[in-house]
FIBADREN-528438 format. One record per residue (C-alpha): residue in three letters; x, y, z. Coordinates in steps of 0.001 Angstrom, whole numbers, plus 500000, padded with zeros to 6 digits. Each point is the difference from the previous one (the first is absolute). Layout:
BEGIN
ALAXYZ/...
***
This chain:
BEGIN
MET215207100043532599/PRO500993496305500324/GLY497032497714500442/ALA501667498328502986/ILE500097503273501894/LEU496596501543499381/LYS496729498184500265/ASN497535500109497144/GLU497063502150501038/PRO496841501095498158/ASP499772503528498656/LYS499364502462502789/LEU496970502257500220/MET500678503412498457/ALA497361501823502011/CYS500042503730500734/LEU499148500812503577/THR499042503193501806/GLU502754502238501298/THR499249499079503623/PHE500767496283499415/PRO497204498567502210/MET501380496450499795/SER499259497682502906/LEU503641499425500911/LEU501973502995498738/SER497635502414501751/LYS501021498398503320/ILE503772500256499463/ASN501616503041501584/ASN503473498741500946/ALA502351497033500027/THR498349498538503115/ASP496687499709498143/VAL501755498056497241/GLN501696497740502531/ASN496666499225501676/LEU498341498752496822/PRO499562496207499750/PRO501988498478497105/GLN496861499062498064/GLN499099503683499598/LEU503305501133498479/SER499004499260496408/GLN496886502133500396/LEU502090502843501412/ALA502341499729497013/THR497021500248497636/ASP498659503040501850/VAL503396501686499840/ARG500371499357496272/ASN496550501412499312/ALA500838503122502007/ILE503263500490498117/ILE498411499465496572/THR497140502372500812/THR502211502799501287/VAL502602499771497244/SER497260499944497371/LYS498957503445501237/ASN503302501584501069/GLY502552498201497875/GLY503068498447501582/HIS502074496842500128/LEU497756497007499549/ALA501742496800498875/SER502789500094502592/ASN497559500646502850/LEU497659497185499016/GLY502965497633500194/THR500917500722503628/VAL496613499637501717/GLU500564496596501643/LEU503615500865500827/THR498934503176501809/ILE497279498224501958/ALA502482497299501038/LEU502546502622501089/LEU497417501655502249/ARG499033496650501547/ILE503583499145500961/PHE501471503441500729/SER498659502986501932/PRO500778503474498663/PRO501102502547501003/GLN502153498067502504/ASP500979497708497161/ARG501269502216497207/ILE498923499058496496/VAL502004501846497333/TRP498398499884496553/ASP502280500352497003/VAL497890502128497643/GLY496661500727501590/HIS497985499253496867/GLN499484496485501347/ALA498662501133503378/TYR496359501019499461/THR498884496952502013/TRP502317501186502768/LYS498208503355500089/LEU496561498383500079/LEU500864497717502915/THR502000502411502179/GLY497357502536500916/ARG499409501845496712/ARG497020498117498596/GLU497571502899500414/GLN502374502396498209/PHE500908497587497215/SER497611501581497503/THR502189503173500188/LEU503021498103498652/ARG502253502178497809/THR497739503056500256/GLN500986503388501386/GLY500043499775503795/GLY499229496265499844/LEU502017496842500519/SER503287499718498156/GLY500407497345497339/PHE503238499001501739/ILE501130499208503529/LYS500088503199502049/PRO500987500084503699/ASP498024503237500487/GLU496814498015499350/SER500434497180502485/PRO502480498744502612/CYS499725496651498199/ASP501844501503497009/ALA503606499510501035/SER501713501916497191/ILE499131501882496822/SER500172497879496846/GLY499483501659496660/HIS503095498748498154/ALA501287496447499811/GLY503035498520501677/THR500059501677503411/ALA498137497531502228/LEU502862497680500924/SER502397502835500848/THR497290501689502066/ALA499173496760501799/LEU503659499311500789/GLY500335503457501491/MET496812499584502039/THR500845496551501340/THR503489501185500980/GLY498593503049501769/LEU497341498035501875/ALA502537497361501062/ARG502413502642501287/LYS497223501547502082/GLY498699496639501196/GLN496535500712498633/PRO497682497102499055/GLY498519499327496604/HIS500798498295496725/VAL501042501872496876/LEU498852498783496583/ALA500815501210496499/ILE497429499202497308/ILE501914500061496713/GLY498785499351496482/ASP502146497684497902/ALA500759502876497605/SER501061502245502896/MET502513497388501142/THR502096500730496907/ASN500232503691500895/GLY503488501134500955/ILE498961501156503472/SER498409496611500725/LEU503146498179498920/GLU502164502316502105/ALA497810499236503008/LEU500109496273499273/ASN503781500190499909/ASN499993501726503400/LEU497521497675501663/GLU502490497604501600/ASP501759502923501681/VAL496784501051501755/GLU499612498063503210/ALA496266500543500440/LYS497395497826498273/VAL497931501086497022/ILE497239498130498163/VAL499853500478496234/ILE496815499158498124/LEU500846499607496317/ASN496734500577498130/ASP500653498226496714/ASN497373500736497350/GLU502473499637497123/MET499480503658499089/SER500833503558500973/ILE497849502200497788/SER501139498361496805/GLN501309496433499815/ASN503035499462502208/VAL503456499695498510/GLY503403498808501187/ALA501760497114501659/LEU498284500321503391/SER496558499812498422/ARG501027496864498099/ARG501418498446503171/LEU496787500648501919/GLY498046498470497134/GLN502141496891500246/MET499175499738503685/LEU496280500321499319/THR499917497364497281/SER502658497499501132/VAL498187496695500607/ARG503002498607501886/TYR500247503064502200/ASN496326500051500906/ARG499880496279500779/ILE502985500214502327/LYS498677503199501546/ALA496583498445500652/ALA501584496973501662/ALA502265502201502099/GLU497094502206501071/ALA497911496977500988/ALA502864498695502107/GLY500610503440501390/HIS496382500435501062/ARG500152496745501981/MET503288501052501626/HIS498577503412500912/MET497098498265501712/THR502381497850502035/GLY502336502828500959/LEU502839498948497679/ARG500132503309498127/GLY503800500244500179/VAL500451496508498621/TYR497657500808497120/HIS501886503178499072/LYS503284498083499810/LEU498373497269497928/GLU498411502595497699/GLN503334501762499476/ALA501738496710499214/ILE497357499018497449/LYS500215503382498283/SER503772500017499875/ILE500073496551498356/TRP497049500104497632/LEU498661503501499562/LYS502743501923498235/ASN497562502682498871/ALA499076501108503547/PHE502729502615499821/PHE498506502397502578/GLU501495497761502675/GLU503426501219498864/PHE499067503528501115/GLY499126498881503518/LEU496252499622499435/ARG498223496793500861/TYR497891499300496921/ILE496371498853500310/GLY498038499396496845/PRO498657500285497492/ILE496649500432501746/ASP496620500302498257/GLY499192503658500694/HIS496249499329499842/ASP499933497048502445/PHE499308501310503497/ASN501139496822501744/ALA503326499883498150/LEU500588503731500522/GLU499299499914503734/ASN502179496933500563/ALA502894501630498145/LEU499619503293501875/LEU499776498205503354/SER503227498152499194/ALA501686503259498993/ARG498813501729503165/ALA501288497182502232/ASP503431499807498384/LYS502803501946501660/ARG501748500521496671/SER499110502285497138/VAL497544498294497663/LEU498817500447496412/VAL496519498710499220/HIS499537499559496251/VAL496309500525499185/ALA498514499395496543/THR497045502256499197/GLN497924500816496931/LYS499705503602498826/GLY496397501008499401/ARG498617497110502056/GLY496210500006500154/TYR499330502402497092/GLN500055498296496633/PRO501181502918497828/ALA502926500648502368/GLU500872496305500173/GLN500189499790496215/THR502070503156499404/PRO501531501016503349/SER502435502539498517/ALA497086501927498462/TRP498302500023503414/HIS502995501054502066/GLY499138503679500214/VAL496618500920498554/SER497668502944499673/SER496333499578500859/PHE498212497099498322/VAL496686498166499769/CYS500565497133502403/GLU497234497780498562/THR501602500000496528/GLY503614501052500600/GLU499684502940497584/GLN502591502607500998/LEU498826503605499703/LYS502967501725498408/GLY500191503242498082/GLY500463499870496242/ALA502919502428499621/LYS503390498497499204/GLY502430500423502892/TYR503616501106499870/SER501109496457500891/HIS498316498580496935/ALA501333502818497819/CYS503527499359501270/GLY499720496290499195/GLU498728500722496505/THR502879502365499209/LEU502641497614501332/LEU498470497208497937/SER500191502198496891/LEU503576501064500706/ALA501123496407500585/GLU499163499105496405/SER502708502278498624/ASN502372500016502982/PRO501295496503500855/SER502029501421502898/LEU496858501067501893/MET499374497911503126/ALA497103500318502472/ILE500256499255503731/SER497277499586502621/ALA500112499346503738/ALA496978497679500284/MET497766502663498410/CYS499760498910496361/SER496275500638499608/GLY499923503052502268/THR502609501804497902/GLY498514499130496608/LEU502674497515498936/GLU497868496862499532/THR499860500211496209/PHE503724500794499799/ALA500779496962502173/LYS497935497704497775/LYS501435501256496715/TYR503617500311501167/PRO500456497475502821/LYS503785499966499541/ARG500137503782500360/PHE497753500255503063/PHE501249499370503535/ASP497797499693503074/VAL502432499961502928/GLY497357499611502724/ILE499538502377502914/CYS503625501086499769/GLU500129503642498934/ALA503634500586500981/HIS501082496971498006/ALA497909501200497048/VAL501866503321499912/VAL503470498442500224/PHE499015497298497507/ALA498937502778497624/ALA503343501713500544/GLY501795496793499069/LEU497927499651496845/ALA500654503621499042/SER503737499571500474/THR499986497354497255/GLY498238502171497436/TYR496334499236500657/ARG497258502565500723/PRO498178498778503125/VAL496687501526501055/PHE498952499388503609/ALA496252500606500416/VAL499248500306503701/TYR497561501662502358/SER501405503267501317/SER499600498966503645/PHE501813496704499330/LEU503046501621498414/GLN500556501733503344/ARG501544496735501193/ALA502744500181497376/VAL501019503671499884/ASP503553499209501138/CYS500366497623497058/VAL498705502670497602/MET502726502301501302/HIS502884497544500430/ASP499519497592497120/VAL498259502091497347/CYS500562503749500385/ILE503677500012500999/GLN500778497816496992/LYS497630502035497808/LEU498425496819498666/PRO497003500302497640/VAL497351498431502212/LEU496441501305499617/PHE497748500028503073/CYS496257500127499307/LEU498483501146503285/ASP496398498823500047/ARG497496501174502655/ALA501930503260500537/GLY497973502360502202/VAL497253499100502436/VAL498274496699499269/GLY496793500413501974/SER498729497133502109/ASP503315498149500396/GLY501136502733502370/PRO503359501237501310/THR502111496904499314/HIS499170500182496306/HIS499758503703499161/GLY502729500679497438/ILE500748503568501054/TYR503642499684501034/ASP501689498980496741/ILE500865503562498945/PRO501807500946503249/MET501845496668500037/LEU501108499972496359/ARG500443503577498802/CYS503055500461502226/LEU501874497243498134/PRO502480501241497378/ASN499730498705496410/LEU496299499115500358/VAL497441501598497658/MET496468500113501455/MET496749500661498151/GLN496220499894500365/PRO497531499859497070/ALA496717501858499719/ASP498214497303497996/ASN500449496560498468/GLN501447501366496772/GLU502564502046501894/LEU500936496877501963/ASP500583498234496692/ALA502262502834498833/MET501917500074503291/LEU500632496248499928/ARG501392500230496489/PHE502127503015500971/ALA501321498397503196/LEU501279496991498077/THR502225502284497918/LEU501823501396503040/ASP503466498782500957/GLY499167499985503708/PRO497223499137502467/ALA496507501452499864/ALA496798499770502013/ILE496458500663498803/ARG497305500294502661/TYR496257499763499362/PRO496921499585502190/ARG497603497131500520/GLU497090501837498395/PRO499520499784496212/GLY501610502707497927/PRO498038502096497493/GLU499247498034496849/THR500770502953497703/ARG503205501984500074/MET499962503647501070/ARG499779502153496882/GLU502566502467501279/CYS502702497323500342/ALA498954497666497193/ASP502805501109497691/ALA502607500803502641/GLU502701497346499887/ILE501537498732503221/GLU503329501762500483/ILE502219499633503024/GLY498918502429502708/LYS497418501804497849/ALA496562500884501353/CYS496889500705497916/VAL497944503188500440/LEU496276499224499974/SER498633503482500606/ASN501972503163499251/PRO497830503091500438/PRO501674503349499296/ASP501462501638503090/ALA499423496950502235/THR501085500804503547/ILE499434496587501582/TRP501411496807498491/ILE498776496570501049/TRP502495497178499435/ALA498221496663500308/LEU500964496357499683/GLY497907497673497849/ASP496839499047501829/MET499871503367501802/LEU499422501947496759/PRO496185499801500231/LEU500283501577503462/ALA502340502625498522/ARG497358500982497422/GLU497317500223502689/LEU502275502040502242/ALA500918502374497171/GLY496305500576499323/LEU499288500954503618/ILE502986502333500210/GLY498995501498496671/LEU496693501049501536/LYS502030502434502102/GLY501282501686496869/ILE503414498350500158/LYS501510498401496910/VAL501284496490500598/GLY502196497831497780/ILE500228496192500220/VAL503040497811499343/ASN500078496243499563/ALA503375499483501677/ARG500616496567498472/PHE503440499803501618/ILE500600499857503733/LYS503704499742499364/PRO501497501864498221/LEU497630502972500155/ASP499456502448497149/LEU502250502726501399/ALA499758502202496912/LEU496196500131500211/LEU500078500667503742/LYS502403502896499501/GLN497882501461497230/GLN496773499842502003/ALA501635501309503177/THR500644503361498337/THR496278500866500124/ALA498538497535502519/THR498884501068503463/CYS500099496353501083/PHE500163496390498880/ILE497625497255501166/THR501132496371499783/LEU497561497073500047/GLU501047496391500557/ASN498384496718501004/GLY502905499373502323/SER501493501103503290/ALA500450503769500201/ALA503042499441502224/GLY502975499529497700/GLY497879499525496889/PHE499519501725496650/GLY499130503371501514/SER503120499886502130/ALA502016499361496831/VAL498517503153498434/VAL500872502036503118/GLU503561498659500035/THR500475500684496295/LEU498783503588500277/ALA502118500635503081/ALA503106498584498306/ASN499492502550497228/ASN499360502918502376/ILE496328500248499023/THR497859501127502927/THR496519499481498537/PRO497842498362502713/VAL498873496401499520/HIS496859498467501516/ILE500614496229500275/ILE496772497991499838/GLY500350496289500713/TRP499227497432502660/PRO500790501241503533/ASP502807498738502200/ARG497978497234501623/PHE498901496515499040/MET496703500232498143/GLY497267497543500937/GLN497582498114497784/GLY496980501200498064/THR499074500963496479/ILE502355502307498105/ASP497477502849500271/GLN499596499456503748/LEU503751500040500569/ARG500458503145497909/GLU497262501753501950/GLU501593498911503286/ALA503414501321498935/GLY498710503213498447/LEU500921498959496458/THR496918501514498371/ALA499861503141497883/GLU497884501876502544/ARG502261499132502937/ILE503164500846498041/VAL498605503429499065/GLN499223500649503675/HIS503526498950500924/ILE501675502237497425/PHE497938503123500560/
***
């Protein structure tokens, strides 16, 4: 962060506290009114208490740390100037709103953060009337706020509407569409641009550079400071209107980089996001103005916790850790993301046409090493998934082999582009769908269980799922030989380190499954996808105790299916069982049913997958137990 924006402060205490947070100030805060009643000299102590509570809880439960530590003072200032729920605060991506939860009536439940039945790691209106709108994915806050402010104005209801947007979220297509529409909305909205120069990885693009110019421009900040000093005096003497005209004239002549004014937003900033006095003055000015306002706030990711300050991207989303030392407690097994990155790196050496694309998730998708070794062949497009897909289509149309590595739940935002720009043209784009299946504590906005229903209906698309890291390697190599689009989905959890013996020598062939267990006279066949194969083995063992012979198939392909094998097994099978870490509605099991029906095969199919409801948060085992996805429960269901 620029030295002119953030004050130099000593290293903060990295103390671990008890789960009840018995701090002198935080223990007395139950709502916005309590925050408003605090004298200004106690705000720094409250900020320290809040940071300690966040660090302590995340060290135990995991969660989003760096982004939340950066918005502590901003959140406190918001609650001193505005009064939710009458004033509606819309957070764009709730992973910066832990302070908001602590100070709006959920302090006593905060230790349950991201646990089954506990507080969500994101904004959730079901939890509190202070949570104006759900916010799990970036880019929706401004559109939501415009809709809310228009609705409230039409009904004549009181209250301000604010959108808290990260600088990376502002580049998202939905945000830009809302910005374009802002002048056509008559009602007022206040936009807080939280500029920490990062999304998860370092920000990219023209808007990020422009914001950086605003933060560091000596000329800009001198003129702004003089204008604000004059404005404060005019406010005190009742000449607010005169000041606004003077401010606009100064900006139009000298401040060419204050381009938000061109969209109909009065621009205030940049403001030190850790200076309570500056924050409150800016928010008071925004509240008093009759026009829509953008307040540009500069914050520091990881503020108050030295490890997170030094490497904020590594401390964006973390598992449990030792808060005194910063040692993160991670498992030792290599994850699918890392395995994918390693294979792509290997393939790039011999294939100069291979390009890798990320949507602000370079580290999360295992592409960091690729990006460092081949910077000219790696593209981080920011939080712009739709653009990433169409960009990949453009690359593919010129003879390159683009690979878009993206979280399953994030590709949902670009399914139309997959259909329109990739599949119709049969372009060889490879989609690596990370975090496919339930993802545990991140909850319903991030579970990647809908990719199969959304993608398998698209013509020309080949879809696969590996059973282990080695099979992922083989599928990546195979997919890059196809003359059309392909998608490979894999879960968040690490894959087996050693390849399954039964499939070790079975090459990847289009639409060919691999039989793992083939007992003579098997009457039940379990077809499972990738990470569900261990459950398939357990299930087969329980059914076998009843004297029934069960065969197991590693499906490998979701589309196309191995029709020949299905037909062969159907001649003796009493039923099929399908297992998938995805939605049962419209998923892999449905594909099996449709395929059998299209070939006049009437063998019953038991589809086992996630039920037709949004799954909550919890560990993978807890969620499987809740949904009945355990061997014992499946046996009860079948028999």
